[in-house]
Structures are given as structure tokens and as C-alpha cells.
C-alpha positions in Angstrom: 20.4 70.6 -31.6 23.9 69.3 -32.3 24.2 68.3 -28.7 20.9 66.3 -28.9 22.1 64.5 -32.0 25.4 63.7 -30.4 23.6 62.2 -27.4 21.3 60.1 -29.7 24.3 58.7 -31.6 26.0 57.7 -28.3 22.8 56.0 -27.1 22.6 54.0 -30.4 26.3 53.1 -30.1 25.8 51.9 -26.6 22.8 49.8 -27.6 24.7 48.4 -30.6 27.6 47.5 -28.3 25.3 45.8 -25.8 23.6 43.8 -28.6 27.1 42.9 -29.9 28.1 41.7 -26.5 25.0 39.6 -26.2 25.5 38.0 -29.6 29.2 37.5 -28.8 28.3 35.8 -25.5 25.8 33.6 -27.3 28.3 32.6 -29.9 31.0 32.0 -27.3 28.6 30.0 -25.2 27.6 27.9 -28.1 31.2 27.3 -29.0 31.9 26.3 -25.4 28.9 24.0 -25.5 30.0 22.4 -28.7 33.8 22.4 -28.2 33.9 21.6 -24.5 30.7 20.3 -23.0 29.6 18.3 -26.1 33.0 17.7 -27.5 32.9 13.9 -27.4 29.5 13.7 -28.9 30.3 15.8 -32.0 33.7 14.3 -32.3 32.0 10.9 -32.5 29.5 12.2 -35.2 32.4 13.5 -37.2 34.3 10.3 -36.9 31.3 8.2 -37.8 31.0 10.1 -41.0 34.6 9.2 -41.9 34.6 5.6 -40.5 33.7 2.7 -42.7 32.6 -0.3 -40.7 32.6 -3.9 -42.0 31.5 -7.0 -40.1 33.8 -9.9 -40.5 32.2 -13.3 -40.7 33.6 -16.0 -38.3 34.6 -19.3 -39.7 31.7 -21.7 -39.2 32.5 -24.9 -37.3 33.1 -28.1 -39.2 30.6 -31.0 -39.0 32.2 -34.4 -38.8 31.0 -38.0 -38.7 31.9 -40.2 -35.7 35.3 -41.1 -37.2 36.3 -37.4 -37.9 35.4 -37.4 -41.6 34.4 -33.9 -42.7 30.8 -33.6 -43.8 30.4 -29.8 -43.8 33.4 -27.4 -44.2 34.1 -23.8 -45.2 35.4 -22.6 -48.6 36.6 -19.1 -49.4 34.7 -17.2 -52.0 35.1 -13.6 -53.3 32.3 -11.1 -52.9 32.2 -8.2 -55.4 31.7 -4.7 -53.8 31.6 -1.2 -55.2 32.6 2.2 -53.7 30.2 4.6 -55.4 32.1 7.8 -54.6 35.1 6.5 -56.6 33.1 5.6 -59.7 33.0 8.4 -62.4 30.6 6.9 -64.9 28.1 4.6 -63.1 26.1 4.0 -66.3 29.1 2.7 -68.3 30.3 0.6 -65.4 26.8 -0.9 -65.0 26.9 -2.1 -68.7 30.2 -3.7 -68.2 29.3 -5.4 -64.9 25.9 -6.6 -66.2 27.7 -8.7 -68.8 29.7 -10.5 -66.1 27.6 -10.7 -62.9 24.3 -12.7 -62.6 22.3 -9.6 -61.5 20.6 -7.3 -64.0 21.9 -3.9 -65.2 19.2 -1.8 -63.5 20.0 -3.3 -60.1 23.7 -2.7 -60.6 23.1 0.9 -61.7 20.9 1.6 -58.6 23.6 0.3 -56.3 26.4 2.3 -58.0 24.4 5.5 -57.6 23.8 5.1 -53.8 25.2 7.6 -51.4 27.3 5.1 -49.5 31.0 4.3 -49.0 30.7 0.6 -49.9 27.9 -1.5 -51.4 27.6 -5.2 -52.2 27.2 -6.0 -55.8 27.2 -9.8 -55.8 28.2 -12.1 -53.0 30.3 -15.2 -53.2 30.8 -15.3 -57.0 32.4 -18.2 -58.9 36.1 -18.4 -59.5 35.7 -17.5 -63.2 33.7 -14.3 -62.4 36.3 -13.3 -59.9 39.2 -13.7 -62.2 37.4 -11.9 -65.1 36.6 -8.9 -62.9 40.1 -8.8 -61.4 41.7 -8.7 -64.8 39.5 -5.7 -65.8 40.7 -3.8 -62.7 37.8 -1.4 -62.7 38.2 1.7 -60.5 35.8 1.6 -57.5 35.2 -2.1 -57.8 36.9 -4.3 -55.3 36.5 -7.7 -53.5 36.0 -9.0 -50.0 36.9 -12.6 -49.1 34.0 -14.5 -47.4 33.4 -18.1 -46.5 30.8 -20.3 -48.0 29.5 -23.7 -46.7 30.7 -26.6 -48.7 29.5 -30.2 -48.4 32.2 -32.6 -49.8 29.9 -35.6 -49.8 27.3 -33.7 -51.9 24.0 -35.5 -51.2 25.4 -37.9 -48.6 23.5 -37.4 -45.3 22.1 -34.2 -46.7 18.8 -34.4 -44.8 20.7 -34.9 -41.5 23.3 -32.1 -42.1 20.9 -29.6 -43.7 22.5 -26.5 -45.1 23.5 -22.9 -44.3 22.3 -19.8 -46.2 24.2 -16.9 -47.8 25.0 -15.4 -44.4 26.2 -18.7 -43.1 23.1 -19.1 -40.9 21.9 -22.6 -40.5 18.6 -23.1 -42.2 17.9 -26.9 -42.0 19.1 -30.0 -40.2 22.0 -30.0 -37.8 23.2 -26.7 -39.4 20.0 -25.2 -37.9 19.6 -27.1 -34.6 23.3 -26.6 -33.7 23.6 -23.1 -35.3 24.6 -21.3 -32.1 27.6 -23.6 -31.6 28.6 -23.7 -35.2 28.4 -20.0 -36.2 30.9 -18.5 -33.8 31.1 -14.7 -33.1 31.6 -12.2 -36.0 34.5 -9.8 -36.0 34.6 -6.1 -36.9 36.9 -3.9 -39.1 36.7 -0.1 -38.9 38.7 2.2 -41.3 38.8 6.0 -41.6 38.2 7.3 -45.1 38.1 10.7 -46.8 35.2 12.3 -48.6 35.6 10.2 -51.7 36.0 7.0 -49.8 39.8 6.7 -49.9 41.6 5.2 -46.9 43.3 8.0 -44.8 46.9 7.2 -44.0 47.5 6.9 -40.3 43.7 7.3 -39.8 41.7 5.3 -37.3 41.7 1.6 -37.9 40.1 -0.9 -35.4 40.1 -4.7 -35.9 38.2 -7.2 -33.7 39.0 -10.7 -34.7 36.1 -13.1 -35.3 35.7 -16.0 -32.9 35.8 -19.4 -34.6 32.7 -21.6 -34.5 32.7 -25.0 -32.7 33.1 -28.3 -34.5 30.2 -30.8 -34.2 30.8 -34.6 -34.3 27.9 -36.7 -35.3 27.1 -40.3 -34.2 26.7 -41.1 -38.0 29.2 -43.5 -39.6 29.9 -42.1 -43.1 30.4 -45.6 -44.5 27.1 -47.0 -43.1 25.3 -43.9 -44.3 26.7 -44.5 -47.8 25.6 -48.1 -47.8 22.1 -47.1 -46.6 21.6 -44.5 -49.3 23.0 -46.8 -52.0 20.6 -49.6 -51.1 17.6 -47.2 -51.0 18.5 -45.9 -54.5 18.6 -49.4 -55.8 15.3 -50.2 -54.1 13.7 -47.2 -55.8 15.0 -48.5 -59.2 13.7 -52.0 -58.5 10.2 -51.0 -57.2 7.6 -48.4 -57.9 8.0 -46.4 -54.7 8.0 -42.7 -53.8 10.9 -43.0 -51.4 12.4 -44.9 -48.5 14.2 -44.7 -45.2 16.9 -46.7 -43.4 17.9 -46.2 -39.8 20.6 -48.1 -37.9 20.9 -47.5 -34.2 23.0 -48.8 -31.2 20.3 -50.4 -29.0 22.1 -49.7 -25.6 23.1 -46.1 -26.3 20.6 -44.7 -28.7 23.4 -43.5 -31.0 22.2 -43.3 -34.6 24.8 -44.8 -37.0 22.9 -44.2 -40.2 19.8 -42.3 -41.0 19.1 -42.3 -44.8 16.2 -41.1 -46.9 15.6 -41.2 -50.6 15.2 -39.2 -52.6 17.5 -36.6 -51.2 19.3 -33.4 -52.4 22.7 -31.8 -52.8 23.0 -29.0 -50.1 25.7 -27.3 -52.2 22.8 -26.2 -54.5 19.8 -26.6 -52.2 17.8 -23.9 -53.9 17.7 -26.0 -57.1 15.6 -28.7 -55.3 12.0 -28.8 -54.1 11.8 -27.9 -50.4 10.0 -31.2 -49.8 13.3 -33.0 -50.4 14.9 -31.0 -47.6 12.7 -32.8 -45.1 14.0 -35.6 -43.1 11.2 -38.1 -43.5 12.6 -40.4 -40.8 12.1 -37.8 -38.2 9.7 -35.2 -39.5 7.0 -37.4 -41.3 4.7 -40.1 -40.0 3.2 -43.2 -41.6 1.0 -46.1 -40.5 3.4 -48.8 -39.3 1.2 -51.9 -40.0 2.3 -55.2 -38.6 5.5 -54.0 -37.1 3.2 -52.7 -34.3 2.4 -56.4 -33.5 5.8 -56.3 -31.7 4.3 -53.9 -29.1 0.8 -55.5 -29.0 2.5 -58.8 -28.2 4.8 -57.2 -25.6 2.0 -55.5 -23.8 -0.2 -58.7 -23.8 2.6 -60.7 -22.3 3.7 -58.0 -19.9 0.2 -57.5 -18.5 -0.4 -61.3 -18.3 -3.3 -61.4 -20.8 -1.6 -64.2 -22.7 1.5 -66.5 -22.6 3.5 -67.9 -25.5 1.7 -71.3 -25.7 -1.8 -69.9 -25.7 -3.7 -71.3 -28.7 -5.6 -69.2 -31.3 -7.8 -70.0 -34.3 -7.3 -68.0 -37.5 -10.1 -69.0 -39.9 -9.1 -66.3 -42.4 -11.1 -63.4 -41.0 -12.7 -61.9 -37.9 -15.8 -59.8 -37.8 -16.0 -56.6 -35.7 -19.5 -55.3 -36.0 -20.2 -54.8 -39.7 -16.4 -54.8 -40.5 -14.5 -57.9 -41.5 -10.7 -58.0 -40.9 -8.9 -60.6 -43.1 -5.8 -62.6 -42.8 -3.1 -62.0 -45.5 -3.3 -65.7 -46.3 -6.5 -66.9 -47.9 -8.3 -69.3 -45.6 -6.1 -68.1 -42.7 -3.4 -70.0 -40.7 -5.6 -72.4 -38.8 -4.7 -73.2 -35.3 -1.5 -71.6 -33.9 0.0 -70.7 -30.6 1.0 -67.1 -29.7 4.5 -67.4 -31.2 3.1 -68.6 -34.5 0.5 -65.9 -34.8 3.5 -63.5 -34.4 5.9 -65.2 -36.8 3.1 -65.7 -39.4 1.8 -62.1 -38.8 -1.8 -63.3 -38.3 -4.2 -60.3 -38.3 -7.2 -62.3 -36.9 -4.9 -63.7 -34.2 -3.7 -60.3 -33.1 -7.2 -58.8 -33.2 -8.1 -61.4 -30.6 -5.1 -60.4 -28.5 -5.9 -56.7 -28.8 -9.6 -57.0 -27.9 -8.8 -59.2 -24.9 -6.9 -56.3 -23.3 -8.3 -53.4 -21.4 -8.3 -50.3 -23.7 -6.3 -48.3 -21.1 -3.6 -51.0 -21.0 -3.2 -50.7 -24.7 -3.1 -46.9 -24.9 -1.0 -46.4 -21.8 1.4 -49.2 -23.0 1.8 -47.6 -26.4 2.7 -44.3 -24.7 5.3 -46.1 -22.5 6.9 -47.3 -25.8 7.0 -43.6 -26.7 4.3 -43.6 -29.4 2.5 -40.2 -29.7 5.5 -38.6 -28.0 8.5 -37.0 -29.5 11.8 -38.9 -29.0 13.7 -35.8 -27.9 16.3 -36.1 -30.7 18.1 -32.8 -31.2 16.8 -32.1 -34.7 14.3 -29.4 -35.8 10.7 -30.2 -36.7 10.3 -33.7 -35.1 6.8 -35.2 -35.5 5.1 -37.0 -32.6 2.7 -39.3 -34.4 -0.7 -40.1 -33.1 -2.3 -43.0 -31.3 -6.1 -43.5 -31.2 -7.0 -40.0 -32.7 -10.7 -40.3 -32.0 -13.1 -42.6 -30.2 -11.4 -45.9 -29.1 -14.2 -48.3 -30.0 -13.8 -52.0 -30.7 -12.9 -51.5 -34.3 -10.2 -48.9 -33.4 -8.8 -51.3 -30.7 -8.9 -54.1 -33.2 -7.0 -52.3 -36.0 -4.5 -50.8 -33.6 -3.5 -54.3 -32.5 -2.0 -54.9 -36.0 -0.7 -51.3 -36.5 -3.5 -49.5 -38.4 -5.3 -46.4 -37.2 -2.1 -44.9 -35.6 0.9 -43.1 -37.0 4.6 -42.9 -36.1 7.8 -41.8 -37.5 10.5 -44.3 -38.5 12.6 -43.0 -35.7 9.8 -43.6 -33.2 9.6 -47.2 -34.4 13.4 -47.6 -34.1 13.4 -46.2 -30.5 10.4 -48.3 -29.4 11.9 -51.5 -31.0 15.3 -50.8 -29.4 13.5 -51.4 -26.0 12.8 -54.9 -27.1 16.5 -55.3 -28.0 18.1 -53.8 -24.9 15.9 -55.4 -22.2 13.0 -53.0 -22.1 14.4 -49.5 -21.9 13.5 -46.5 -24.1 16.7 -44.6 -24.9 16.9 -41.1 -26.2 18.2 -41.2 -29.8 21.4 -39.3 -30.3 22.6 -37.8 -33.6 25.4 -35.6 -32.1 28.2 -37.2 -30.0 30.1 -34.1 -29.0 31.0 -30.5 -29.7 34.6 -29.2 -29.7 36.1 -25.7 -29.8 38.8 -24.5 -32.1 41.4 -25.8 -29.7 40.0 -29.3 -29.8 38.5 -29.1 -26.3 35.2 -30.8 -25.7 32.6 -28.2 -24.7 29.6 -30.5 -24.8 29.2 -34.2 -24.8 25.9 -36.1 -25.3 25.8 -39.1 -23.0 23.3 -42.0 -23.4 20.0 -41.2 -21.6 17.3 -43.7 -20.5 13.9 -42.1 -20.7 11.8 -44.9 -19.1 11.4 -48.7 -18.8 8.7 -49.8 -21.1 8.6 -53.5 -20.3 10.4 -56.1 -18.2 13.6 -57.7 -19.4 11.9 -61.1 -19.4 9.1 -59.9 -21.7 11.7 -58.3 -24.0 13.6 -61.6 -24.2 10.4 -63.5 -25.1 9.6 -61.0 -27.9 13.2 -61.3 -29.2 12.8 -65.0 -29.5 9.6 -64.6 -31.4 11.3 -62.1 -33.8 14.1 -64.7 -34.4 11.4 -67.2 -35.2 9.7 -64.8 -37.6 13.0 -64.5 -39.6 13.9 -68.2 -39.4 10.5 -69.6 -40.3 8.0 -66.8 -40.8 7.2 -63.7 -42.9 10.7 -62.3 -42.4 12.6 -65.2 -44.0 14.0 -63.0 -46.7 16.0 -61.1 -44.1 18.2 -64.1 -43.2 21.9 -63.6 -43.3 24.1 -66.8 -43.5 25.9 -67.5 -40.3 24.1 -64.9 -38.2 21.0 -65.0 -36.0 18.6 -62.2 -37.1 15.4 -61.2 -35.4 12.8 -59.2 -37.2 9.2 -58.3 -38.0 7.6 -57.2 -41.3 4.9 -54.5 -41.7 2.6 -53.8 -44.6 -0.1 -51.1 -44.5 -2.4 -50.0 -47.3 -3.3 -46.4 -47.8 -6.9 -45.6 -46.9 -9.1 -45.3 -50.0 -6.2 -46.3 -52.2 -6.3 -50.1 -52.8 -3.0 -50.4 -54.6 -0.7 -48.1 -52.6 1.2 -49.4 -49.6 3.9 -48.5 -47.1 6.1 -51.5 -46.2 8.6 -51.8 -43.3 10.9 -54.1 -41.5 12.6 -53.9 -38.2 15.6 -56.2 -37.6 17.8 -57.0 -34.6 21.5 -57.8 -35.1 22.3 -60.3 -33.7 18.8 -61.5 -32.9 19.7 -63.4 -29.7 21.9 -60.6 -28.1 21.2 -57.5 -30.2 23.8 -54.7 -30.6 22.3 -52.9 -33.6 18.7 -52.3 -34.6 17.9 -51.5 -38.3 14.6 -50.3 -39.6 13.8 -50.1 -43.4 10.8 -48.4 -44.9 9.5 -48.0 -48.4 6.8 -45.4 -49.0 3.9 -45.4 -51.5 4.7 -48.8 -53.0 2.6 -49.6 -56.1 4.2 -53.0 -57.0 2.2 -56.1 -57.5 4.6 -57.7 -54.9 3.5 -55.3 -52.2 4.1 -57.4 -49.1 7.0 -56.3 -46.9 8.5 -59.9 -47.1 8.9 -59.3 -50.8 10.6 -55.9 -50.9 11.7 -54.3 -47.7 12.9 -57.5 -45.9 15.4 -58.1 -48.8 16.4 -54.4 -48.6 17.2 -55.0 -44.9 19.2 -58.1 -45.8 21.5 -56.3 -48.2 22.1 -53.3 -46.0 22.6 -55.4 -42.8 25.1 -57.7 -44.6 27.3 -54.6 -45.3 26.8 -53.4 -41.7 27.8 -56.7 -40.2 31.0 -56.7 -42.3 31.8 -53.0 -41.6 31.3 -53.3 -37.8 33.0 -56.8 -37.8 30.1 -58.5 -36.0 31.1 -62.1 -35.4 29.0 -65.0 -36.8 27.7 -67.7 -34.6 30.0 -70.6 -34.0 27.4 -73.4 -33.5 26.2 -75.5 -36.5 22.5 -74.7 -35.9 21.9 -70.9 -36.1 18.5 -71.1 -34.4 17.2 -74.3 -32.7 13.6 -75.1 -33.5 11.2 -73.7 -30.9 8.6 -76.1 -29.4 5.5 -75.3 -31.4 3.4 -78.4 -30.6 -0.3 -77.6 -30.9 -1.6 -81.2 -30.7 -3.9 -82.5 -28.0 -1.2 -84.7 -26.6 1.5 -82.6 -25.2 4.9 -83.6 -23.7 3.5 -82.0 -20.6 -0.1 -81.3 -20.0 -2.5 -80.0 -17.4 -6.3 -80.6 -17.1 -8.1 -77.4 -16.0 -10.2 -78.0 -13.0 -13.3 -76.1 -11.7 -12.0 -73.1 -9.8 -15.3 -71.4 -9.3 -16.1 -70.2 -5.7 -12.5 -70.8 -4.8 -10.1 -68.2 -3.3 -8.3 -66.5 -6.2 -4.9 -66.1 -4.5 -4.8 -69.8 -3.6 -5.7 -70.9 -7.1 -3.3 -68.5 -8.8 -0.5 -69.8 -6.6 -1.3 -73.4 -7.5 -1.6 -72.8 -11.2 1.6 -70.8 -11.4 3.4 -73.7 -9.7 2.4 -75.8 -12.8 4.2 -73.3 -15.1 0.8 -71.7 -16.1 0.1 -68.0 -16.6 -2.7 -66.7 -14.4 -4.7 -63.5 -15.1 -7.0 -62.3 -12.4 -9.8 -60.1 -13.8 -12.2 -57.9 -11.9 -12.6 -57.4 -8.1 -13.9 -59.9 -5.6 -13.0 -62.4 -3.0 -14.1 -65.5 -4.9 -13.7 -66.8 -8.5 -17.0 -66.4 -10.4 -16.0 -67.8 -13.8 -13.0 -69.1 -15.6 -11.4 -69.5 -19.0 -10.7 -72.2 -20.3 -13.6 -74.3 -19.1 -13.1 -77.2 -16.6 -11.8 -80.3 -18.3 -9.7 -78.5 -21.0 -6.3 -80.0 -21.6 -3.6 -77.3 -21.9 0.2 -77.2 -22.1 2.6 -75.3 -19.9 3.0 -71.5 -20.5 -0.6 -71.0 -21.4 -3.1 -68.7 -19.6 -5.9 -69.4 -17.2 -8.2 -66.4 -16.7 -10.0 -66.2 -13.4 -12.9 -63.7 -13.2 -13.6 -62.3 -9.7 -16.9 -60.6 -10.7 -19.3 -60.5 -13.6 -17.0 -58.3 -15.9 -17.1 -61.2 -18.4 -20.8 -60.4 -19.1 -21.3 -58.8 -22.6 -17.7 -59.6 -23.4 -17.5 -61.0 -27.0 -14.9 -63.4 -28.3 -14.3 -64.8 -31.8 -15.9 -68.1 -32.7 -13.1 -70.6 -33.5 -13.0 -72.9 -36.5 -14.1 -76.3 -35.4 -14.7 -77.8 -38.9 -13.0 -81.1 -39.7 -12.2 -81.7 -36.0 -13.3 -84.9 -34.2 -15.9 -84.5 -31.5 -13.2 -84.6 -28.8 -11.0 -82.1 -30.6 -13.9 -79.8 -31.2 -15.0 -79.9 -27.6 -11.5 -79.2 -26.4 -11.0 -76.2 -28.7 -14.5 -74.8 -27.9 -13.8 -75.1 -24.1 -10.5 -73.4 -24.7 -12.4 -70.3 -26.0 -15.0 -70.6 -23.2 -17.9 -71.9 -25.4 -20.2 -74.9 -24.8 -21.0 -77.3 -27.7 -24.5 -78.3 -28.7 -25.3 -81.1 -31.0 -23.8 -84.6 -31.6 -21.1 -85.6 -34.0 -19.7 -88.9 -35.3 -16.7 -88.6 -37.5 -15.8 -84.9 -38.0 -17.6 -81.6 -37.7 -19.0 -80.6 -41.0 -20.8 -77.3 -40.1 -21.2 -75.0 -37.1 -23.3 -72.0 -36.1 -22.2 -69.3 -35.7 -19.6 -69.5 -38.5 -15.9 -69.2 -37.7 -14.8 -65.5 -37.4 -18.1 -64.3 -36.0 -18.0 -62.9 -32.5 -20.2 -64.3 -29.7 -20.7 -63.6 -26.0 -18.3 -65.4 -23.8 -19.5 -68.7 -22.2 -22.4 -69.1 -24.7 -22.9 -72.0 -27.1 -21.8 -73.2 -30.6 -24.1 -75.6 -32.5 -22.2 -78.2 -34.5 -23.3 -80.9 -37.0 
């Protein structure tokens, strides 16, 4: 019995020993797994628990104007942080901090009770708050130096520069579009701390220095920008307007020297302003340009050969398009004028006749060549494209488009399109940024002038420039004159649809007008003055700003006694040179075109065919040089309507000549002067039909 018990104990001891060895082997194996095989992994976990990491912001690059003046810089500010593990009485500390910081007590208490080594309390506090907290020297409360964006010019160029947020990320303007170049690369600080968050002497400490952001140099001239904003502020005081825009641009390079909007905002406290004021209206908002668009209608008509500068038009005060009536801005109209005069006098009925004489595709394709309905490509966020002919392009849409209604554009689009008139016909990409430099001053990116396309020929551009000079010297833009300088320009006034007394007015000016270097566009929005024509408000605004620009850029005055010699605007029936239109029907078009062009006449071949079927003016009409003879090669003239000219108070010979000029026959006999006619002036009638006179 004793022997059996002894054997049982030995067996149990053996089993226990085996179990012990198994457990020991498992423990040893686990230790080997942890201490040897997974050593690096667990060592990393342990280190991570002791390491406190802090990202170090890089210094954001500076934004300069073209001369190097600083427009956006960095300023050091102190950020208040707390180390919760070192704070003994969070509730008491919360009460103290709530009386100093701008955040409420409950938020502070929640942050002080977090299980974290370091927490932000309030970032980038004022100097007064920093000094007050520093003097208290509260345990567990410390500071980190961060940088904050500062704009020394305050509101100057604010809608160009934009602003950066709390984390120095660009949120608007150049700060946003060039954020990748400006922001640099953040650094990193890692420090080993004990269980209560204290730094461990000789512990792990890693430091990766931040990489500085690049500096951006704008094409903007700070002085011109100041002049532009000042003049807009004064215009807003003088007129009932919602705001305004001024753009000044080099016509050959596309470099923008000034781009101002009012009202604007101070980016140092951007959150205090409505977000609508952050928008750059010159680039991001569109408006209806009105008569400024006559520049491009005229350019396309001349370029495509529909008209020449001495072609004669009747402006009886209105023109009817279906049931609609389009009026001249002058009661009773401007009478008989040539092409240059309907431009300088800004005659709506005259330009409706020009527009309706053109093929619709020529107008639409031509507008696109001038970059309308297309973005300009400027490096700025949120650029608008505008819209041309948004719906059906019927006669009324074509008519209103001819004088700048029914389409929209940004002021920048108008500046870019107008610069093609100034520089010989080329659309230039507008530039706001000239170059980008690194911290060592090395150029890492340089924006060179870029030609997008040729919109018109240099000869057409020159003709339009001469008309723009005439418009300032003796037309609607006379308030833009600057003594001693040749200025070219065009006014624009457009009324808001459904709002009879609200207008947008605009003016585009060339400096100098005969050989432009700078283009300036001025716009006033939502004008409610009684004096709502552009000639009364926005042309004088241009004159004041342009006078400062000329002085600042040292543009030399003309040296001749006569700034702008009078252009030949003789509309009489006895010209210094004249040509009697013959009957070209059934003739070979190429032969007749060659003969007429040799007489300094413009020829427009219309349709397809080998023989001339009809012509305008009619045979026997007396015309001056640089007028247009239209030769039809098929029956495309059928169903074409033209405006009935005003023949009243003309002699029989004069009435006949003017009627033939428009392609009409006369019926009835007159002695003395024409007293009445049917249809009335301004009506539209089929081409080559008859007008009855008494």
C-alpha cells in the first residue's frame, strides 16, 4: 500500500515537472519573441509613449510688388499650450485662464483634463495676453512661437493677395493660387518625456528644420494700385454706386500693373468682413459691357470686309427689330454719319445696322477670337468666363450684341480683348505674377509674356485705334482727355434688365492713343445717379487715374502743337475724291473686285457664283474712297432686310443718292425737299425694294 502511494506521488511529481517545463518553455519562447524577434517593434511602441512630437511651421514666403515692396509678410505670435499631466488643479486653472483667453471656461477645462502630453489652448494670441500669462507663470502652461500672416498695406491689393488662415494655408487670392510655392515644408521636433510630461535629460531629441517657402513677386505696382483704389473710393463718394474696378495693363506683355476693386477689405482681419468682399470682381464676376463692345463689332466688320471707314449710315433716332425698337442715346438720333462717326458718337442704330449686316457665325466666332466666353488663363482662383449669345441667336440677339447687350464679360476679359486693339491684334495672356524666388534669391519660376492668338490684323487694329482717338477728342469720351497726351478710348453704358434706373458704366482707354503702351479699364457697378452715362462718371474717373499713371511711369507728352489732327469726316455729296458706281451685274466678280479696289474702294463678295447677280449701292450712286461695294454672286440678298434711312428734308437728288446707297428705289416726285416717306425712318424693309416719298 505504501509502495503504491509512493509510485503515485512520483507520477504526479513527474507530471507536475513536465507541466512546469512546458510553461517555462512557453514563457521563455514568449520572452524570446518579445525581446529578440519583436524587439524593434516593442521598443518603438515604448518610445512612442515617451516621445512628444511637434510639427514646426515653415516660414511662409513673402509676397512683393514688382519693385520688391512687401505686401504679405510673416509676424511671430505666441500660442498658449497646456501640459495636462503637470496641472494639479484643472478647475482652478480654468477659472484663471478664462479671464484672460478669448475661449470659454468649459472649453479650457475640457482641454486641461485630456489625457495628453500637450494641448493647444489658444493660438497666436495678442501681445497683451501673452505678457499677462507669462507674468502669472502658471505651472503646466507654456508657449510656442508660431508665425502669422501680416499684410502691411492693410486693404491695399487685398483682393489680389487674398489671405492665409490660422494654419498658414492660403485661402483666397494669390495666397491660394500660389500656396504650394509660398508654404514651404514643415519641420519636426521630437522630445522624450517622463510619465508626467517632463523632459528626460539626455533623452531622445530629434529636430528636422522646416524648409522656407518661396517668395512671389507680382506684376502689380504698389503706387499705381494705391492711385486706383483711391480714385475708386472717391468715385463711390461722388456717385451712388455699389462698387467699381480699375485695371491697368501693359499691352505688349499682358502684365497687370494695377487691379483694384472697391469696396475691399483688410486681410489682417478678414473674418470681420462679408465673404462677398473677398471676391475679386475684376476676375471672378461678370457684367454686361454695353458700348465698349462696339470696339469689337467695328473691328470684326472692318476685318471681314463688311464695311470701311467712310461707309455712310443714317441714324434717325431708333431702329425697329420686329416688335422691338432700339433707340439712340441722343433724342432724334445723330443723322447721317460715316463709320468713324457712328463709333465716336456711339450710335446704337448705326451699330445695329453694322451687326445685322454680318453673318451670325462671323460675329460669334469673332467674339471668341477676342477671348469672350473663354477664360483668360490668369493664375488666379475662380476666374469667370462670361457668356456670348446664351440662347437662340435671332435678329434681336444679334442686334443687341452689336452694341454690347445680351452678353457678359469680366473687366479682365475686356482689358485683354482691348489690348489686342492696342498691340496690333494679339491676345496676350494676362500676368499677375512675374517670378518666384527661393530663400537664397534664386529664380525658380519666371512667367514670360505669352501670345494666345491673333484676333485681327494689325491694319484693322490701327484703324480702330484711330477711331478711339476720335472718340476721345470729339466724341463721347471727351471727358477722358489729358492735356498734352493723345488718348484713345470708348465709353460703355448698360442698363440692368427690368431695372430702369440702375446702370453699369465703363471706359477703356489707350495710353498713348496713337502708339499704346498701357491700357486702362474703369468700371462702376449698379449706378443710380441721374447722370448715368459713362461720359459723365467713369470717363472722368479714367482721366484722374490715368493722369497719375502717366506721371508715375513718366510717359512723355506729344511734342507737336496739335495733339490729334482732324480726321476727314466729309459726308457731303461733293467729295474731294469721288467715284460713280456703275452697273456690275452679270460681270465676272474677280475682275470687278480688282477694278474697284484699284479705286481705293472696299469690296465684299457675298454668296457663291461665277457672275454678279446684284450690287449695293445701286448703279449711279456717288461714293467717296474707303467705302464698301457689296457684290452678290447669288440670290442670298433675298429676304434680307435693311433699315429705311431718313430722307426727310433732303433734296430730290440727295434723297435719291441716299436711298440708292442703301439699295432702295424711290417712288414719287418731289420739288423742294422731302416732307414725308413710307416706310418711316427706322423701319426695316427688304433689300432692293422701294420707298415712297412726298
